[in-house]
C-alpha positions in Angstrom: 24.2 2.0 4.3 21.0 4.0 4.1 18.7 4.9 7.0 15.0 4.3 6.8 12.8 7.3 7.1 10.6 7.5 10.2 7.6 6.5 8.0 9.4 3.5 6.6 10.5 2.4 10.1 6.9 2.8 11.3 5.8 0.1 8.9 8.3 -2.2 10.6 7.1 -1.3 14.0 3.4 -1.8 13.0 4.1 -5.4 12.1 3.3 -8.1 14.7 2.0 -11.6 14.8 -1.4 -10.5 13.5 -0.6 -7.6 11.2 1.7 -8.5 8.3 2.9 -5.3 6.6 3.6 -6.4 3.1 1.9 -5.0 -0.1 1.4 -7.4 -2.9 -0.3 -8.3 -6.2 -0.8 -11.1 -8.7 0.1 -10.4 -12.3 -1.5 -12.9 -14.7 0.0 -13.7 -18.1 -1.1 -15.6 -21.2 0.5 -18.9 -22.3 2.7 -21.3 -20.5 4.7 -20.4 -17.4 8.5 -20.0 -17.4 10.6 -22.0 -15.1 11.7 -20.6 -11.7 15.2 -20.5 -13.2 14.0 -18.4 -16.1 12.2 -15.9 -13.8 15.2 -15.9 -11.5 17.5 -15.0 -14.5 15.1 -12.2 -15.4 15.1 -10.7 -11.9 18.9 -11.0 -11.5 19.4 -9.2 -14.8 17.5 -6.2 -13.4 18.9 -6.1 -9.9 21.3 -3.3 -10.7 18.1 -1.2 -11.1 16.7 -2.5 -7.8 19.4 -2.4 -5.2 16.8 -2.7 -2.3 16.1 -6.3 -3.5 19.6 -7.3 -2.4 19.5 -5.4 0.9 18.2 -6.4 4.4 17.4 -4.5 7.5 19.9 -3.9 10.3 18.8 -2.3 13.6 21.0 0.2 15.5 22.1 -0.9 19.0 19.7 0.3 21.7 17.6 1.9 18.9 19.8 4.9 19.1 18.9 5.5 15.4 16.4 4.3 12.9 17.1 1.0 11.1 19.3 1.0 8.0 19.5 -0.9 4.7 22.7 -2.9 4.3 23.8 -5.3 1.5 22.9 -8.9 2.4 26.2 -10.8 2.2 24.4 -14.1 1.8 21.9 -12.9 -0.9 20.5 -15.8 -2.8 17.8 -15.1 -5.4 16.7 -18.7 -5.3 15.4 -18.2 -1.8 13.1 -15.4 -3.0 11.9 -16.9 -6.3 9.4 -19.6 -5.5 6.9 -21.9 -7.3 3.4 -23.0 -6.6 0.4 -24.3 -8.6 -3.4 -24.3 -8.3 -5.3 -27.6 -8.2 -7.5 -28.3 -11.3 -9.5 -26.5 -12.6 -7.5 -23.6 -11.3 -10.6 -21.4 -10.9 -10.9 -18.0 -9.2 -11.9 -19.6 -5.9 -8.6 -21.5 -5.8 -6.7 -18.3 -6.7 -8.3 -16.3 -4.0 -7.6 -19.1 -1.5 -4.0 -19.1 -2.5 -3.6 -15.4 -2.1 -5.2 -15.5 1.3 -2.8 -18.2 2.4 0.4 -16.5 1.1 -0.6 -13.1 2.4 -1.1 -14.7 5.9 2.7 -15.5 6.1 5.1 -12.7 7.1 8.3 -12.0 5.2 11.6 -13.2 6.7 13.2 -10.1 8.5 16.7 -11.7 8.3 16.6 -11.5 4.4 15.7 -8.9 1.7 12.0 -8.3 2.2 10.4 -9.6 -1.0 9.2 -12.8 -2.6 8.1 -13.7 -6.2 5.9 -16.8 -6.6 5.4 -18.4 -10.1 1.9 -19.7 -10.0 0.9 -22.3 -12.5 -2.5 -23.9 -13.3 -4.7 -20.9 -13.7 -7.8 -21.6 -15.8 -7.9 -20.2 -19.3 -4.3 -21.1 -20.2 -2.8 -18.6 -17.9 -0.2 -18.4 -15.2 0.8 -15.7 -12.7 3.5 -14.1 -10.6 2.6 -13.1 -7.0 4.9 -10.3 -6.0 5.1 -9.6 -2.2 7.2 -6.7 -0.9 7.4 -5.2 2.6 5.7 -1.8 3.0 8.9 -0.4 4.6 10.5 -0.7 1.1 7.9 0.9 -1.1 4.6 2.6 -1.2 2.0 1.8 -3.9 3.4 4.3 -6.5 7.0 3.1 -6.0 5.8 -0.5 -6.2 4.3 0.1 -9.6 7.6 1.7 -10.7 9.5 -1.4 -9.6 7.1 -3.6 -11.6 7.7 -1.5 -14.7 11.5 -1.9 -14.2 11.1 -5.6 -13.9 9.0 -6.2 -17.0 9.3 -5.2 -20.6 7.3 -2.9 -22.9 7.4 -5.4 -25.8 7.3 -9.1 -26.3 10.7 -8.9 -28.0 12.5 -7.5 -25.0 15.9 -9.1 -24.4 17.5 -9.8 -21.0 20.3 -7.4 -20.2 23.6 -8.8 -19.1 23.7 -9.1 -15.3 25.9 -6.4 -13.7 28.7 -7.6 -11.4 27.9 -7.2 -7.8 29.7 -7.6 -4.5 28.1 -6.8 -1.2 29.5 -3.9 0.8 31.0 -5.0 4.1 28.4 -5.0 6.9 28.8 -2.0 9.2 30.0 -2.5 12.8 27.8 -1.6 15.7 30.0 1.5 16.3 29.5 2.5 12.7 25.7 2.1 13.0 25.6 4.4 16.0 27.9 6.9 14.5 25.8 7.0 11.3 22.6 7.4 13.3 23.9 10.5 15.1 25.2 11.9 11.8 21.7 11.3 10.4 20.1 13.1 13.4 22.3 16.1 12.8 21.4 16.1 9.2 17.7 16.0 10.0 18.2 18.9 12.4 20.0 20.8 9.7 17.1 20.3 7.3 14.7 21.7 9.9 17.0 24.7 10.5 17.1 25.4 6.7 13.2 25.4 6.7 13.3 27.7 9.7 15.7 30.1 7.9 13.3 30.1 5.0 10.5 31.1 7.3 12.6 34.0 8.6 13.4 35.3 5.1 9.7 35.0 4.0 7.6 35.8 7.1 4.4 36.5 5.1 4.6 33.2 3.4 5.6 31.4 6.6 2.5 32.9 8.4 0.3 31.8 5.6 1.7 28.3 5.5 1.5 28.1 9.3 -2.2 29.0 9.2 -2.8 26.4 6.5 -1.0 23.7 8.4 -2.7 24.6 11.6 -6.1 24.3 9.9 -5.1 21.0 8.4 -3.8 19.6 11.7 -7.1 20.6 13.4 -9.2 18.8 10.7 -6.9 15.8 11.0 -7.2 15.7 14.8 -11.0 16.1 14.6 -11.3 13.1 12.2 -9.3 10.9 14.6 -12.1 10.6 17.1 -13.6 7.1 17.8 -16.3 5.9 15.5 -19.4 4.1 16.9 -18.9 0.3 17.3 -19.7 -1.8 14.2 -19.0 -5.2 12.8 -16.3 -3.9 10.4 -14.0 -2.6 13.1 -12.2 -4.4 15.9 -9.4 -6.8 16.6 -8.0 -9.0 13.8 -6.3 -12.4 13.6 -3.2 -13.5 11.6 -5.1 -15.0 8.6 -6.4 -13.3 5.5 -9.1 -13.7 2.9 -8.9 -11.9 -0.4 -11.2 -11.3 -3.4 -11.2 -9.0 -6.4 -13.4 -7.4 -9.1 -12.7 -5.0 -11.9 -14.2 -2.1 -13.9 -13.4 -0.6 -17.4 -11.4 2.5 -16.9 -13.0 4.2 -19.9 -16.4 3.6 -18.3 -15.3 5.1 -15.0 -13.9 8.2 -16.8 -17.2 8.6 -18.6 -19.2 8.4 -15.4 -16.9 11.0 -13.8 -17.1 13.3 -16.8 -20.9 13.1 -16.9 -21.1 14.2 -13.2 -18.0 16.5 -12.9 -16.2 13.9 -10.7 -12.8 12.4 -10.7 -12.0 8.8 -11.3 -11.1 8.5 -7.6 -14.5 10.0 -6.7 -16.3 7.3 -8.7 -14.2 4.6 -7.2 -14.8 5.7 -3.7 -18.6 6.0 -4.4 -18.6 2.4 -5.6 -16.7 1.2 -2.6 -19.2 3.1 -0.4 -22.0 1.2 -2.0 -20.2 -2.1 -1.3 -19.8 -1.2 2.3 -23.5 -0.2 2.5 -24.5 -3.7 1.2 -22.1 -5.4 3.5 -23.4 -3.5 6.6 -27.1 -4.3 5.6 -26.3 -8.0 5.2 -24.8 -8.0 8.7 -27.6 -6.2 10.3 -25.7 -3.0 11.0 -27.6 0.2 10.5 -26.0 2.3 7.7 -27.8 5.4 9.0 -25.8 5.3 12.3 -22.6 3.5 11.2 -19.5 5.6 10.5 -17.1 4.1 7.9 -14.0 6.3 8.0 -11.5 5.4 5.3 -7.8 6.3 5.3 -7.1 7.4 1.7 -3.3 7.6 1.1 -2.2 10.6 -1.0 1.2 10.5 -2.7 3.5 13.4 -1.8 6.3 12.1 -4.1 7.6 15.1 -6.0 8.1 14.9 -9.8 11.9 15.4 -9.3 12.1 12.8 -6.6 15.5 11.0 -6.2 14.1 7.6 -7.4 14.5 5.9 -4.1 11.7 3.4 -3.8 10.5 4.3 -0.3 7.2 5.6 1.2 6.3 9.2 0.4 2.6 9.4 1.4 0.3 11.4 3.5 -3.4 10.7 4.0 -6.9 12.0 3.9 -9.6 10.7 6.3 -12.9 10.4 4.4 -16.2 9.3 6.0 -17.9 7.2 3.4 -21.6 8.2 3.0 -23.0 4.7 3.6 -26.3 6.2 4.8 -27.1 7.4 1.2 -29.0 4.8 -0.8 -29.1 6.4 -4.2 -25.9 5.7 -6.2 -25.7 9.1 -7.9 -26.4 11.0 -4.8 -23.7 8.9 -3.1 -21.3 10.0 -5.9 -22.2 13.6 -5.3 -21.6 13.3 -1.5 -18.2 11.7 -2.1 -17.3 14.3 -4.7 -18.2 17.2 -2.3 -16.4 15.5 0.7 -13.2 14.9 -1.3 -13.2 18.4 -2.6 -13.5 19.7 0.9 -10.7 17.4 2.2 -8.3 18.4 -0.6 -8.8 22.0 0.3 -8.5 21.4 4.1 -4.6 21.0 4.0 -5.0 17.7 5.9 -2.6 16.0 3.6 0.0 18.7 4.0 -0.4 18.5 7.8 0.1 14.8 7.7 3.3 15.2 5.7 4.6 17.7 8.3 3.8 15.3 11.1 5.7 12.6 9.3 8.7 14.9 8.8 8.7 15.8 12.5 8.7 12.0 13.2 12.2 12.0 11.6 13.4 14.1 14.5 11.8 12.0 17.2 14.0 9.6 19.3 13.8 6.3 17.4 13.8 4.2 20.6 10.8 6.2 22.0 8.9 6.1 18.7 9.4 2.4 18.1 8.6 1.4 21.7 5.4 3.5 21.7 4.2 1.9 18.4 5.0 -1.7 19.5 3.3 -1.1 22.9 0.2 0.3 21.0 0.2 -2.8 18.7 0.3 -5.2 21.6 -2.6 -3.3 23.3 -4.7 -3.6 20.2 -4.7 -7.4 20.4 -7.3 -6.8 23.1 -8.9 -3.4 22.3 -8.3 -2.1 18.8 -8.3 1.5 17.6 -11.6 2.9 16.3 -10.4 6.0 14.6 -10.1 4.4 11.1 -12.5 1.8 9.8 -10.9 0.9 6.5 -8.2 1.8 4.0 -8.7 2.6 0.4 -5.6 3.1 -1.8 -5.8 3.9 -5.5 -2.6 3.7 -7.6 -2.3 4.6 -11.3 -0.5 1.9 -13.2 0.8 1.8 -16.8 -1.9 2.1 -19.5 0.0 0.0 -22.0 0.8 -3.8 -22.1 3.8 -5.1 -20.2 5.5 -8.4 -20.9 7.4 -11.0 -18.9 9.8 -13.2 -20.9 7.7 -12.6 -24.1 4.3 -13.3 -22.4 1.8 -10.4 -22.2 0.6 -9.4 -18.8 -3.2 -9.6 -18.8 -4.1 -8.1 -15.4 -2.6 -6.9 -12.2 -4.7 -7.6 -9.1 -3.5 -5.7 -6.0 -3.4 -6.6 -2.2 -3.3 -4.1 0.7 -2.5 -5.1 4.3 -4.8 -4.6 7.2 -4.1 -3.6 10.8 -6.0 -3.8 14.1 -9.3 -1.9 13.9 -9.2 -2.3 10.1 -10.8 -5.6 9.2 -11.2 -4.8 5.5 -9.0 -2.9 3.1 -9.3 -2.1 -0.6 -6.5 -1.6 -3.1 -7.3 -0.2 -6.6 -4.8 -0.3 -9.4 -5.2 0.6 -13.1 -3.5 -1.3 -15.8 -4.0 -1.1 -19.6 -7.5 0.3 -19.4 -8.8 -1.8 -16.5 -9.4 -0.8 -12.8 -8.7 -3.8 -10.6 -10.1 -3.8 -7.0 -8.3 -6.2 -4.6 -10.2 -6.5 -1.3 -8.4 -7.9 1.8 -10.3 -9.2 4.8 -9.6 -10.7 8.2 -10.3 -14.5 8.1 -12.0 -14.5 11.5 -14.3 -11.6 11.0 -14.6 -10.7 7.3 -15.1 -13.8 5.2 -18.0 -12.1 3.5 -16.0 -9.6 1.5 -17.5 -11.0 -1.7 -20.5 -8.9 -0.8 -18.4 -5.8 -0.9 -17.0 -6.8 -4.3 -20.6 -7.5 -5.6 -21.7 -4.1 -4.3 -18.9 -2.3 -6.2 -20.1 -4.0 -9.4 -23.7 -3.1 -8.8 -22.8 0.5 -8.1 -20.8 0.8 -11.3 -23.6 -0.5 -13.3 -26.1 1.9 -11.6 -23.8 4.9 -12.2 -23.3 4.0 -15.8 -27.1 4.3 -16.2 
C-alpha cells in the first residue's frame, strides 16, 4: 500500500465528465500486427517491472488521507489489452479520428488505470499500439521510461519468464486511516528536517528563501486572467487530435545557429502555429495573450524509480504578436532564459511539497468544486499546455517489429482548449496536438503553422 503524492492525487481530483486526465500515445510498427494474446503475453512478462499496472486506487474513508495504491485482487490483463482496426485505406484521417474517439473515453477507476489497444489496418503495411495511462500514475518522463521497459532494444529480444505474483490483501478501512495518519506524521517529519537544515545553514536558508520568494512572486503575477479569446473557455467531453513531425537534427542545427535550445525552437514553432490559428479565427494576435504552461521535470538523477509525477512548471507567454519567424525565436529564447532564472519552477515545486501537508479532504473538495464551477465559467490564467519529453534516440522493438514512430497525446482541462505534446524518438520530434471537439476542430492549422515555421527557421 503506497500513498499518492498531493500532485498525483490532484490529477484524480481534476478529472470530471469533461476533463479526462490520461496521457497517451500511439506507437506505430512495421509489418503485421501480433495477436492480442501475444501482446498480453509480452506485457505480463514485464509486469514485475511495472507493479503499478496491477494496482488500483483506494480512497481513504472521509478523505482523512490521500488515496493509496493497492493490488487489484481481480487483475485481468485481458481487460486492459484490447483490439481495434482502421477501415480501409487506414489513412491518417482515420487514425486521427480513432485517437480522438479513444481519448474521449475515461479510464475505469475501479481497475488499474491503463489500456493498450492493438490497432490494425494502418496504411503502408503498419500497425500500432495505443497506450493510455492515467496522469496520476506517471508524468511524461516516467511514461517514456515505462515504454522503454515494455519494449526491447533489439529485434531478437526474448520474452522473460513471467514472475509469480499474488495480490497483497486489501487493507481495511481502519488500516487505511491509520496509514494516512502515519503518512501525515512522516510528511511533517520531512518538513521538520528541512527546517533543521535551515537553522544549521542560516545564510543558505536566507538566500534560498529570497529565491523562492522571488519565484513565487513571478508565478503569482503570471496567474492573472488573460484577455478573452477563442482559444480559451469551457470544454466538452470529446476530443480531436492531429500530429506533425520535424527532424531532430534540423531542430538542433537551427538552435545552434541562433544560440537557442531545442525547446526554444519547438516553442517558437508552436507560437507560429497559434499565430496562424488566431488569424484564421479573426482574433488579433497583437492583443491576444497565449500563456502556456510548460512542465519542467524535477525528477532527480538518483530518484527511487517510482513512476509518479515529479514536475513543476514555467508560465510562458508565447510571442504571437511577432510575425517574423527568427524574431519570434529570439523572443522565445529571451523569455525562457528569463523564466529559468526566475526560480519559478523551484517555487512551484515548493508549493507542491506544501500540498503534501494540506488536509486531503479540504484539498480534494476545493479542486472538485473548482472543476464543477468551470463547466460554466472557466479559468483564464493558462491558455494552453506545451510539454516536451525526450525519448530514446535508438530503435525500439515489439515482438521483433521495429517501432517507427511515437505520436504523443496530452490531456486538456477547462480553459485550455488546445494542448501540444512533443516527444523525440530515434531522431524525430513528433508533435501531438489535442483539441476540444466543440471549439477546436481546426487544430490542423496549428500543425501546418508548425511545419511552416520550421521551414522558415531552416532558411
